N, CA, C and O atoms as CSV, one atom per row, in Angstrom:
chain,resi,resn,atom,element,x,y,z
A,1,MET,N,N,22.280,7.916,-30.430
A,1,MET,CA,C,21.508,9.341,-30.212
A,1,MET,C,C,21.994,9.195,-28.811
A,1,MET,O,O,21.888,8.140,-28.187
A,2,LYS,N,N,22.512,10.244,-28.349
A,2,LYS,CA,C,22.734,10.295,-26.587
A,2,LYS,C,C,21.344,11.241,-26.063
A,2,LYS,O,O,21.469,12.435,-26.333
A,3,ALA,N,N,20.242,10.921,-25.462
A,3,ALA,CA,C,19.670,11.229,-24.633
A,3,ALA,C,C,19.859,12.545,-23.252
A,3,ALA,O,O,19.924,12.065,-22.120
A,4,PRO,N,N,19.924,13.802,-23.339
A,4,PRO,CA,C,20.568,14.958,-22.732
A,4,PRO,C,C,20.456,14.190,-21.118
A,4,PRO,O,O,21.348,13.967,-20.299
A,5,ILE,N,N,19.095,13.931,-21.074
A,5,ILE,CA,C,18.592,13.679,-19.065
A,5,ILE,C,C,19.463,12.503,-19.114
A,5,ILE,O,O,20.186,12.492,-18.117
A,6,VAL,N,N,19.606,11.815,-19.654
A,6,VAL,CA,C,20.296,10.424,-19.565
A,6,VAL,C,C,21.594,10.805,-19.123
A,6,VAL,O,O,22.012,10.341,-18.062
A,7,GLU,N,N,22.336,11.645,-19.844
A,7,GLU,CA,C,23.611,11.754,-19.928
A,7,GLU,C,C,23.646,12.681,-18.393
A,7,GLU,O,O,24.543,12.182,-17.714
A,8,GLU,N,N,23.330,13.233,-18.034
A,8,GLU,CA,C,22.817,14.446,-16.886
A,8,GLU,C,C,23.140,13.614,-15.695
A,8,GLU,O,O,24.147,13.625,-14.987
A,9,VAL,N,N,21.831,12.733,-15.619
A,9,VAL,CA,C,21.959,11.513,-14.047
A,9,VAL,C,C,23.553,10.772,-14.393
A,9,VAL,O,O,24.308,10.823,-13.422
A,10,ARG,N,N,24.065,10.183,-15.494
A,10,ARG,CA,C,25.071,9.551,-15.059
A,10,ARG,C,C,26.447,10.388,-14.898
A,10,ARG,O,O,27.547,9.987,-14.518
A,11,LYS,N,N,26.007,11.770,-15.336
A,11,LYS,CA,C,27.548,12.632,-14.957
A,11,LYS,C,C,27.246,12.712,-13.412
A,11,LYS,O,O,28.093,12.478,-12.550
A,12,HIS,N,N,25.698,13.138,-13.119
A,12,HIS,CA,C,25.987,13.025,-11.386
A,12,HIS,C,C,26.007,11.718,-10.443
A,12,HIS,O,O,26.531,11.722,-9.329
A,13,ARG,N,N,25.465,10.757,-10.938
A,13,ARG,CA,C,26.193,9.462,-10.776
A,13,ARG,C,C,27.343,9.337,-10.439
A,13,ARG,O,O,27.552,8.994,-9.275
A,14,MET,N,N,28.191,9.514,-11.118
A,14,MET,CA,C,29.309,9.185,-10.924
A,14,MET,C,C,30.070,10.493,-10.110
A,14,MET,O,O,30.948,10.302,-9.269
A,15,GLU,N,N,29.649,11.661,-10.451
A,15,GLU,CA,C,30.326,12.144,-9.096
A,15,GLU,C,C,30.220,12.287,-7.892
A,15,GLU,O,O,30.887,12.801,-6.994
A,16,HIS,N,N,28.918,11.555,-8.026
A,16,HIS,CA,C,28.497,11.538,-6.244
A,16,HIS,C,C,29.558,9.994,-6.219
A,16,HIS,O,O,30.362,9.951,-5.288
A,17,THR,N,N,29.551,9.004,-7.030
A,17,THR,CA,C,30.327,7.713,-6.733
A,17,THR,C,C,31.351,7.968,-6.132
A,17,THR,O,O,31.670,7.437,-5.068
A,18,GLN,N,N,32.024,8.847,-6.758
A,18,GLN,CA,C,33.898,9.908,-7.131
A,18,GLN,C,C,33.673,10.548,-5.461
A,18,GLN,O,O,34.609,10.672,-4.671
A,19,LYS,N,N,32.368,10.871,-5.180
A,19,LYS,CA,C,33.043,11.468,-3.134
A,19,LYS,C,C,33.282,10.774,-2.394
A,19,LYS,O,O,33.886,11.147,-1.388
A,20,PHE,N,N,32.973,9.676,-2.545
A,20,PHE,CA,C,32.446,8.327,-1.992
A,20,PHE,C,C,33.263,7.253,-1.929
A,20,PHE,O,O,33.168,6.278,-1.183
A,21,GLN,N,N,34.508,7.618,-3.203
A,21,GLN,CA,C,35.482,6.533,-3.400
A,21,GLN,C,C,35.242,5.451,-3.838
A,21,GLN,O,O,36.063,4.535,-3.781
A,22,GLY,N,N,33.432,5.267,-4.652
A,22,GLY,CA,C,32.949,3.772,-4.680
A,22,GLY,C,C,32.681,2.857,-3.910
A,22,GLY,O,O,32.337,1.687,-4.077
A,23,ASN,N,N,32.977,3.871,-2.503
A,23,ASN,CA,C,32.160,2.691,-1.303
A,23,ASN,C,C,31.114,2.938,-1.183
A,23,ASN,O,O,30.645,3.990,-0.749
A,24,LEU,N,N,30.353,1.647,-1.692
A,24,LEU,CA,C,28.878,1.131,-1.406
A,24,LEU,C,C,28.267,1.567,-0.469
A,24,LEU,O,O,27.263,2.247,-0.681
A,25,SER,N,N,28.611,1.354,0.562
A,25,SER,CA,C,28.064,1.277,1.868
A,25,SER,C,C,27.839,3.073,2.183
A,25,SER,O,O,26.783,3.608,2.520
A,26,THR,N,N,28.999,3.659,1.981
A,26,THR,CA,C,28.752,4.937,2.229
A,26,THR,C,C,27.549,5.860,1.272
A,26,THR,O,O,26.565,6.553,1.527
A,27,ILE,N,N,28.217,5.448,0.158
A,27,ILE,CA,C,26.808,6.051,-1.110
A,27,ILE,C,C,25.204,5.866,-0.972
A,27,ILE,O,O,24.303,6.600,-1.376
A,28,CYS,N,N,25.155,4.768,-0.339
A,28,CYS,CA,C,24.169,4.313,0.462
A,28,CYS,C,C,23.278,5.206,1.608
A,28,CYS,O,O,22.237,5.852,1.726
A,29,ALA,N,N,24.466,4.756,2.351
A,29,ALA,CA,C,23.950,5.801,4.252
A,29,ALA,C,C,23.960,7.349,2.670
A,29,ALA,O,O,22.800,7.421,2.264
A,30,ASP,N,N,24.594,8.056,2.128
A,30,ASP,CA,C,24.351,8.994,1.472
A,30,ASP,C,C,23.269,9.576,1.559
A,30,ASP,O,O,22.810,10.542,2.169
A,31,LEU,N,N,22.798,8.529,0.560
A,31,LEU,CA,C,21.354,8.533,-0.674
A,31,LEU,C,C,20.234,8.511,0.722
A,31,LEU,O,O,19.398,9.401,0.881
A,32,ARG,N,N,20.375,7.461,1.570
A,32,ARG,CA,C,19.331,7.296,2.855
A,32,ARG,C,C,19.577,8.687,3.606
A,32,ARG,O,O,18.728,8.948,4.458
A,33,HIS,N,N,20.127,9.188,3.510
A,33,HIS,CA,C,20.354,10.808,4.682
A,33,HIS,C,C,19.570,11.692,3.723
A,33,HIS,O,O,18.852,12.556,4.227
A,34,VAL,N,N,19.638,11.553,2.114
A,34,VAL,CA,C,19.188,12.704,0.995
A,34,VAL,C,C,17.784,12.296,1.389
A,34,VAL,O,O,17.049,13.057,2.018
A,35,GLN,N,N,17.451,11.160,1.033
A,35,GLN,CA,C,16.273,10.851,1.288
A,35,GLN,C,C,15.077,11.362,2.030
A,35,GLN,O,O,14.052,11.892,1.602
A,36,ILE,N,N,15.624,10.949,3.773
A,36,ILE,CA,C,15.250,11.254,5.045
A,36,ILE,C,C,14.890,12.509,5.124
A,36,ILE,O,O,13.685,12.755,5.190
A,37,ALA,N,N,15.870,13.600,5.135
A,37,ALA,CA,C,16.293,14.962,4.565
A,37,ALA,C,C,14.816,15.712,3.756
A,37,ALA,O,O,14.098,16.630,4.151
A,38,SER,N,N,14.748,14.823,2.404
A,38,SER,CA,C,13.976,15.358,1.714
A,38,SER,C,C,12.502,15.934,2.010
A,38,SER,O,O,12.117,16.842,1.273
A,39,GLY,N,N,11.565,15.433,3.130
A,39,GLY,CA,C,10.938,15.596,4.218
A,39,GLY,C,C,9.719,14.216,3.038
A,39,GLY,O,O,8.832,13.693,3.712
A,40,HIS,N,N,9.746,13.949,2.120
A,40,HIS,CA,C,9.139,13.133,1.498
A,40,HIS,C,C,8.403,11.618,1.962
A,40,HIS,O,O,9.163,10.712,2.304
A,41,LYS,N,N,7.211,11.426,1.961
A,41,LYS,CA,C,6.710,9.699,2.680
A,41,LYS,C,C,7.670,8.802,2.030
A,41,LYS,O,O,8.084,9.075,0.904
A,42,ILE,N,N,7.977,7.963,2.530
A,42,ILE,CA,C,8.747,6.928,2.164
A,42,ILE,C,C,7.852,5.630,2.527
A,42,ILE,O,O,7.637,5.409,3.719
A,43,ILE,N,N,7.468,5.001,1.813
A,43,ILE,CA,C,6.611,3.758,1.421
A,43,ILE,C,C,7.681,2.800,1.156
A,43,ILE,O,O,8.838,3.175,0.966
A,44,ARG,N,N,7.143,0.940,1.127
A,44,ARG,CA,C,8.011,0.110,0.934
A,44,ARG,C,C,7.214,-0.558,0.557
A,44,ARG,O,O,6.497,-0.960,1.473
A,45,LEU,N,N,6.797,-1.116,-0.943
A,45,LEU,CA,C,5.706,-1.956,-1.300
A,45,LEU,C,C,6.453,-3.535,-1.093
A,45,LEU,O,O,7.623,-3.739,-1.415
A,46,ALA,N,N,5.599,-4.535,-0.532
A,46,ALA,CA,C,6.007,-5.809,-0.966
A,46,ALA,C,C,6.156,-6.400,-2.485
A,46,ALA,O,O,5.540,-6.315,-3.547
A,47,PRO,N,N,7.056,-6.898,-2.096
A,47,PRO,CA,C,8.052,-7.815,-3.680
A,47,PRO,C,C,6.943,-8.448,-4.117
A,47,PRO,O,O,6.306,-9.269,-3.457
A,48,ARG,N,N,6.582,-7.920,-5.715
A,48,ARG,CA,C,5.844,-9.220,-6.137
A,48,ARG,C,C,6.068,-10.577,-6.361
A,48,ARG,O,O,7.198,-11.040,-6.203
A,49,LYS,N,N,4.834,-11.490,-6.819
A,49,LYS,CA,C,5.357,-12.914,-6.642
A,49,LYS,C,C,5.560,-12.811,-8.741
A,49,LYS,O,O,4.755,-12.291,-9.515
A,50,LEU,N,N,7.006,-13.565,-9.125
A,50,LEU,CA,C,6.916,-13.843,-10.303
A,50,LEU,C,C,6.019,-14.698,-10.815
A,50,LEU,O,O,5.834,-15.695,-10.117
A,51,GLU,N,N,5.379,-14.626,-11.847
A,51,GLU,CA,C,4.384,-15.444,-12.506
A,51,GLU,C,C,5.198,-16.247,-13.069
A,51,GLU,O,O,6.113,-15.849,-13.790
A,52,ARG,N,N,4.907,-17.823,-12.741
A,52,ARG,CA,C,6.317,-18.881,-13.718
A,52,ARG,C,C,5.456,-19.347,-15.163
A,52,ARG,O,O,4.253,-19.460,-15.397
A,53,PRO,N,N,6.094,-19.454,-15.592
A,53,PRO,CA,C,5.989,-19.990,-16.935
A,53,PRO,C,C,5.586,-20.982,-17.433
A,53,PRO,O,O,6.330,-21.958,-17.528
A,54,ARG,N,N,3.905,-21.014,-18.025
A,54,ARG,CA,C,3.190,-22.116,-18.097
A,54,ARG,C,C,3.623,-23.138,-19.284
A,54,ARG,O,O,3.278,-22.828,-20.425
A,55,LYS,N,N,4.405,-24.414,-19.073
A,55,LYS,CA,C,4.283,-25.240,-19.656
A,55,LYS,C,C,3.159,-25.281,-20.967
A,55,LYS,O,O,1.942,-25.196,-20.803
A,56,HIS,N,N,3.977,-25.461,-22.571
A,56,HIS,CA,C,3.117,-25.583,-23.899
A,56,HIS,C,C,3.191,-27.076,-23.768
A,56,HIS,O,O,4.080,-27.927,-23.805
A,57,VAL,N,N,1.895,-27.044,-23.600
A,57,VAL,CA,C,1.332,-28.548,-24.121
A,57,VAL,C,C,0.842,-29.040,-25.823
A,57,VAL,O,O,-0.274,-28.821,-26.293
A,58,LYS,N,N,1.539,-29.467,-26.267
A,58,LYS,CA,C,1.103,-30.114,-27.926
A,58,LYS,C,C,-0.122,-30.530,-28.037
A,58,LYS,O,O,-0.619,-31.488,-27.445
A,59,ALA,N,N,-0.969,-29.348,-29.299
A,59,ALA,CA,C,-2.635,-30.752,-29.115
A,59,ALA,C,C,-2.188,-32.105,-30.025
A,59,ALA,O,O,-1.579,-32.252,-31.084
A,60,GLY,N,N,-2.665,-32.794,-29.279
A,60,GLY,CA,C,-3.247,-33.708,-30.024
A,60,GLY,C,C,-2.396,-34.927,-29.528
A,60,GLY,O,O,-2.301,-36.014,-30.098
A,61,ASN,N,N,-1.737,-34.508,-28.248
A,61,ASN,CA,C,-0.990,-35.751,-27.589
A,61,ASN,C,C,-1.813,-36.221,-26.877
A,61,ASN,O,O,-1.551,-37.220,-26.207
């Protein structure tokens, strides 16, 4: 089963990638420009710390 929205996003992403010949720096610069031009407030969240998994202790040892 294919989701139409996912397919549309992939299509536009591929078109955008081809527009800049796959140059990641240029793609990112363009996306930053689009983001700034949108007029939306840009926020940056601090990274969350990952919790380390607890070691399992066997009962009765």
